[in-house]
Structure formats: structure tokens, C-alpha cells
N, C-alpha and C positions, 0 to 999 in steps of 0.2 A: 319856324319852318323856313328853310333856305329857299331862295328863288329857284335854284337848280332843282331841288326836290319837287317844288311846286310845278315846275315846268314838266318834269317827267310824269308826275301824277296826272297832269292835264292830258298828256299824250296817251298814257295808259288808259285813262277813262274814256278818251275819244274812241280808242279801239274797242274798249268794253261796250260802249254805247252802240258801236256799229254791229256787234254780235247780236244785240237784242233789239236792234231797230230803233233805238232811242236817239234823240238829238245829241250831237257831239257837244260836250261842254266847251265853252270858250274861255273859261277862266277858272282859277282855283276854287272859287266859291261854289262851283258845281259839285264839289265833293258832298255826298250825302252825309248825314249824321252817322249812319251806320259805317260807312267807309272810313270816316275819320276815327270813329271808335275802334274799328278793327286795326287800323294803323297804329294808334296810340297803345293799344294792348300789346301788339306785336313788338313795337319798339321797346316798351318797358320790359317785356320778357326776354328778348334777345340780348339786352344790355345788362342782364343779371348773369354773372358768371356761375354756370351750373356744372362745370367740369368736376370730375370725381375728386381730384387731388386738392383743388383750391376753391371750388365753388360751393354754392349753397342752394340746393333745391328746396329747402324749407322756406327760404326767403322768396323764391319764385312762387311756390304754392300759396304762401300768405298774400303775395301781391295779387295773384289771380282770384283768391278768395275775396279780397277787398273789392276788386272790380265787380264781382258778382253781387256782393252785398249792396254796393252802391247802385247796382242796376235793379234792385228791388227784391233780391232773394233773401230769405230769412236764414237765421243761423241753423234752423232745423233742416235746411236743404243744402247747406254748404258746410262741408267738413274738411278741415285741414289737419292732417295727421303728421306727427314728427316722430317716427320710430327710432331715430338716432340723431345725434348732433349733425347739423347741416344736411339732414335728409328730410324730404317732405313729399307728401302725396296729397292730392286734392280729389274729392268726390263731390259733385253737385248734381242736383236733380231738378228738372222741370216736370211738374206733376201733370199727368194727363188723366183721361177718364178711367183708365184701367181696363179698357175693353181688350187690350192685347198686352202681351208681356213686353217689358221695357226694351229699348235699344240702348246699347252702350257705345259711347264715343271715347276712344282711347288715344292718348298721345303722351310720349315721354318728354320730360322737361330737362333731363340731363343731356349734356353734349360731350363730344370727345375733345381732347385738348387742342389748343391752337396757339402757336407762338407768334408774337408780334413781328419778330424779325423775318418770319417766313411769308407774311402777308403783305400785300400792297396797301392795305388799310388796317385800322385797329379791328381785330376780330370780334371784340366785345363792345362795339359801337355800331349801330345800324347806319350804314353809309349808302346813300344813293349815288350811283355812278353809271353813266352810259345806259340808262334804262333798266338797271338791276338794283336790288337791295343786297348788299354784302353784309355778312356777319356769320360767325359760327352759330350753327343751329338755325340759320334763316330758312333752310328747307328741312333739315333733319334735327328736330321734328317740331320746331316752335311755330312754323306756319300753321300746322293743324291744331296745335294747342291754342294758339291765339284765335283762330277761326272758330273753334268750338265754343270758347268763352264768349266771344263777341256775338255769335249767332244765338247762344242761349239767352243772353241779355235781350237781343232783338226779339226773339220769340215771346219773352215775357212782356216786353213793353208793347207788343202788338196785341196782347191778350189772347195769344194762340193757345188753343186747348187740343193737344194731340190725343189720339186714341190710346197711346201708350206713353209711359214716362220716358223722358229722354235724360239719360245719365251721362255725365262726362267724368272721366277719370284721368287725371294728369299724374304720372307716376315717375319715380326716380329710378336711377341705376339701370336703365335698359341697356345703355352702352357698355356696361360690364356684365351683361347677361344676368343681371340681378343676382350677382354672385353671393351677396350677403343676405339675400331674402328680405330686403327692406322696401322693395318696390311693389310690383304687381303681385308677387308671391305673398307679401305681407298683407295686401288688401284681400286677396282670395282667402287667406288663412283666418284673418281677424275680422273682416267686414264683408264677407261674401254677400250678405243680405243687401248691402248698399249698392253692389255692382252687378247683381244677378240680372241676366238679360237673355232675350231670345237669341240675339247675335250681336256682334260688335264690329264697328268700323275702326280701322287702325291704319298705321302707315304701311307702306310697302307696294303700292301701285299708283303710278302717276300717269299723266298725259305725255306721250312722247311726240316731240316736234322734230321734224326733219326739213331743213331749209325753211324753217318758219311755219310749216304747215303741220297741223295735228294729224298724225297717221294712226295712232292707237290710244286707247284709253284702258289702262291695265287694272285688273282686279286680282290681287294676290290671294290665292286660296290655300297655299301650302308653302312650307319653307324647308330649306335644308337644315340638317342637324350640325351645329358647330361643335367640334370636339378636337382638342389638341393633344399632342403626344410629345414626350421628351425622349430624344435619342441621345445616348451617352456611350462613350468609349473611355475606359480607364486603362492606364498603363503604368508600369513602374518608373518610366522616365529615365533620366540620366543626363550626362553632360552633352551639350550640343556639338562638342568636338568629336564625339564618337556616335554618329547617327546610325540608326538601324532602319530596316524596312518596316519593322513593327512599330509604327508611329500612330498615335491615337488620332491625330488630325487627318492623316492620310486615310485611315480606315473609315472615318466618318465622311470625309469628302468623297471617297469613291462610292460609298453607300448612297449619299445624296445625289451623286451624278446618275446612278441607276434609277433613283426615284424620279429625277427630272425627266427621264426618257419614258417613264411608264404612264399609261392611261388606264383608268378603271373602265370596265365594260360599259357600253351604252345601255341605259335602261330608261324607257319612257313610261310615264304614268298618265292618268286621265288629263291632268292639267297641261303637261308638257306636250302631249299629242295635239291638243287643241291649239297650244301656243304656236307650234311649228306650222300647223295647218293654216292658221290665220296670218301668221307672219309672212307666209309665202305671197300674200296678196300685195304687199308693198315693198318687198325686197327686189333687188335687181334680178335679171333673168337667170343668172348663174346660181345665186343663192336659192331662189325660188325652185329651180329644178332640183337642187340638192336636197331641199326640205321635202319635196314630194317624193324623192327617191328614198329618203330616210323613213318616210311613213309607209312605204310599201311592205308587202309580206316578207320580202328578203331585202333588207336595206343594203344599198350599194356601199361597200367599204370605202371606195374612193370619195363618194359624196360625204360620208361620215368624216373622213379625214379633212376634207376642205372646210366643213362646218366647224370642226374642232379647232381649226386655226384661229377662229374668233373666240376670245375669252368669254364673251357674252353668251354665244351659242354653246360653247363647250360646257359652261356651268349648268346649262339646262339639260345636257345630255347624260351627265355622269357624275358620280362622286369625284371630288378633287381633293388632293392633299398637297400642300406646298410648304417648303421651308421658309420660315419667317424670322427666326432669330438664330444667332450663331456665336459661340464663344469657345475658347480653348487655350491651353497653355498657361504658364505662370511666370515665365521669365524669358527674355530674348536669347539667353545663352543656355537654356535648359530644354531638353526634350519634354514634350507635353505629357503630363500625367493624366490629363483629362481633356476631352473634346465633347462639346455638347451642342445640340441644336433643338429648336422647337419647330414642330411641324403642325400646321393647322389644317384640319380636314373639314370639308363641307359635304355631309353624307346625305344621299338621297333619302327622302322619307320612305320608310318601309324596309330599308336595307339594314340587315343585322349589324350592329356596331362591332361585335366581336370579330366579324369577318374582315372588317376594315383593318383592325390591328394585325390580324393573321396575314393579310395581304402585304402590309408594310414590312413585316418581318421577312416574308418571302422575297420581296423586291429588294430590300437592303442586302440580303444575301451575305451576311457576315455575322457570325455568332458573337463577335466582340461588341457589336452594336446592340445595347439593350434598348427596348422600347417600352416606355411607361406612359400609361394614360394619365392625363391631367384633368382632374374634375370628373363630374358625371354629366352625360349628355341629357338634353331635354328633348325627348322624342315625342312628337305629337302627330295625330292623324290629320290628313288634309280636311279642310272644310268642304262640304258638298257644294256643288254648283247650284246655289239657291235661285230658283226661277224668278221669284218675286224681286230679289235684289238685282239680278241680271236685267230683268225687264225695266226696272226703274232707271238703272244706269244707262241702258240702251236708249231709252226715250229721251232722257235729259241730255245725254252726251250728244245726241243728234242735233239738239238745239244749240249747244255751245260749240261743238266741234264737228260740223257735218262731214261725213265721210270717214271719220276715225273709226277704226275697227275695235270692238270690245275684245280685250285680250286677257283671258285667264293666265296667270303667271305663277310660277313657283319661284320664290325668292331664294337667291343664292346666299343671301345674308341671313341674319337671325333677328327676330323681333320678340316682343313680349306676347305676341299672338300665340306662340307655342304653349305658354302657361295657361292662357284662357281656353284654348282648344282642349287641353287636358282637363280643365275644370268643367267641361261640358258646355262651353259658350263658343259656338262657331264664330270664327273671326275672319274678316275680309280686309285686306289691305287696299285702301282706295282713298286717294287724297284729292283728286281734282286739280292738282298743281301741275302745270305744264312746264316742260323744260326740254332743252335740246338733248336728243339721245346720244349725241357725240360730245357732250360737255357736262359730264356728271362730276360734281365737285363735293358731294357729301363726304365728310371725313377728310377732305383735302384742303389744299391752299385756296384761299379766296372763294369759299362757299358763297353761292349767291342764288337768288331767284329773280325772275323777270318781274318788274313792277306791275305790268299788265297781268301776269299770271297770278300775282298775289290777290288782286281784287277780283279777278275772274274766278279763281279757285274758291275764295271766300263765299262768293254768291252761289257758286255751284254746290258747295257743301250745304249752304243754307237751304237751298231748294231740294237737294237730294234727301237730306234728313227729314225734311218736312213731308216729302212724298212718302217716305218709308214709315213715318210716324202716323200719317193720316190725321183725321180730326178736322177742326175748323178754327 
């Protein structure tokens, strides 16, 4: 362990101790055995390449299985499944009294790609720098996976006997929407008995920091539907020395320009209404006034326009469709015979998917642009605002982050929670990981988490799950 990392851990733990009223550690030896275990598991997991193209989630699942067995779990309670080469899922169980139905803790162990030349550090080596841990997957989603494994071992070593079984499921291929059915869908189809639960905790809701202060603790209850479309124009082409106005690239470009100026209508649901109502408490006066105007009987169009200027707020207000890929032509001296674009839509839950395609066709306003749906959407109902879960989060959050607003949110992205909801397991995105609301790096360059937040979030999840599981 380097002196620099030890130094930052000491700082992080000093802050952690201040939260709980404990003495501030004065040296590295103040790390508890649990904190060291959590870090070691985290480091091992993030340093295993689990990208789809080159990585190996089976290796990661095996590594976490080995950790659990070394922590005292038997083979009957730790299962590593390999549904395909380089693909792995893990399911493990801490057995309780059975007085209540199990709780399921879900985290995906695959990550999106990261190129070394794009990063300031090696993305597949856990690097401590400036009070942060840098690595691909450091936040999305290997923090939760590592915390769940470390805490399950901690429960067992403490002799904890919950009122319900605590199950962890670490699954592959979430980042590709489980397109091949080898991750959460495979577990639901082949081992539903091993993961069946009253409800699940998943990624999707973190603690938002603004100027270093926690202003909100989010719980994700629903998510948008991710669905892509291919737009294509075909043309007979010809020699570039004889151009015509009937140009495949021009047709597509003009259609995309119309799409860029179009907004789907505003539609609020139970979760987004509560989101804007509570967000108004910590926004500036202008945004707060606009949010309150939005929630009125007749929303002020000017207020809606101002809120829509923020990508974060806009994603909560409406369905969105955006061009993400573009190609066309075949030679520099030939008229294009083809122009093609991919458009990714994030559709509000409950909005008919067919209507989105019909809207695209109408907005593009060109019969030469064909619109073809890519794949099938995963439509899932929102999870109800569970009073027991909200109460447990509210109580514990007040101890960790006094004054932070408990914020139900609808994810503009997609997670494996949609598959679990469709399988009858209400799923809530809630990580306890604190990060700056203006510095979101998941899927981006130099993904990182605060050292302080890593240990704080691990302890928060330990206590939250214990509170929800009951027992002694």
C-alpha cells in the first residue's frame, strides 16, 4: 500500500469518524478489518477487465465467490454460473430465520470500454489520486458489488441472524442491456428460486453533493425505456461531377435537423412530480420558481422551456430521442447511395412505444427516410413508493447526511431493474455513494469516486440492509 493512498485513507477515515462521532484515526493502522477487506475486494474487482469485447465477467464472479468461501460461506450458498465463455454470474445467500421473504442485493460486474490513451491513469488499475479512487467501474457498478460482498462476509463473521435471507446477485452484461440473455435474464429464467425476493436494491440512486454538502439522497423507483431506431435513405447515386438536389445525405441531414429542434410533450408521473417538488427545496430561486410553476394546474410554458434547457431536468420531463451514430456515402467522388443514422430514444414509462416511432416519422417529414426499430424494448412498471424502505432510508440518511432530501427519481438511463420488476420483484436503485452532482463521470473519462464516499457508502449499505432485514 503506497504512502499516498494511506494518507488519503487516513483523511477519509477522519471525515468518516466525524460523521459518527468517533475519534479521528491518527495513522493508517486505524483502518478496521472490515474497511481493509472492503478495499481489498474493491481493488481486486475493478482490476479485472470485464468489458464486453475483451473482458471476463466469469473471472470476476469466480473471484468474488472465492472471497465469500474464504469468509465462511459454504458451496451450497455460493453459486458461480458460466452461461457462456467469459460470462459469469454469482448468487450468494446469508440465511436468516425465514420469518420474512428475502431481500435481493443486485450489482452488475461488467463495465463499458475505456481506452488508456483517453485517461490520465490506467483505467483497469485502481489508482488513488487527490482524494479519489480512479478506475473504470469504480462507481458503475463495482462499488456496490464490492460492498455487498464485503458486508455479507461481515454479517456472517458477526454471527448476524436476520429475519429474512439476504441474497446478492452479481450479474453480467447489464451495460449491453443483457442483449444476449446471459445476465439477469438468465438468472430469472434458470434460477429464479435462488434470487426470488420481496424486493431488490440495485444501482440507480446515489447521494448528491453540491459544494461538498449532501443535498439529496436518491431512490430510483422507475426508469425510462431505452430503444433505438435506424434512419436510412437510399439513392441511385452517380458521379460527383453531376450533383443533384436529390442527395441521400442531404435528405437525412435535413430530417435530423428537424428532429434536433423537436421536443416531446411534457408528461409527469408519480415519481417525477415528487422529484420536482423536493428538488425545489435546494435549487436556486429561479429554478425553484419554475419547478413550482411546472407542478401547477396549468404549467407555465416559459417555466417549462427554462427547465428544459437543463439536460438533467429535460430528461425527467419527457421522452427524448437523439442522434448518436452517422454514416453515409462510399467514395469521395461519388454521389451517396446510402445515408444512415442511429437514434437512441429514452421513453417515459407508460408511454406507448409505437407512438414514439410514429412521432419520429412525422418529425422527420420525409418519405425517403425509412425508420426501423432496433431490437425490442424492455417496458417495466414503476416500483411503488414502499413506506418501509423510505422510512429506513430517511432515518439512516439523517444520521449520515443531515439535511439531505430523500428524493424519488426516475432514471433516464436503463438498468437490470426493469427485468426484475417484470419478474414481480419491486426494485429500488439506491447506492449510498456520494458524489458531486456536477461531476458525473460514469461511462466517461477518468471515472472516479471519493475515497471518503467509498468507506461511508460501504458502512451505509451495511446498516441499511441490516435495518431492512431485521433480526439480531
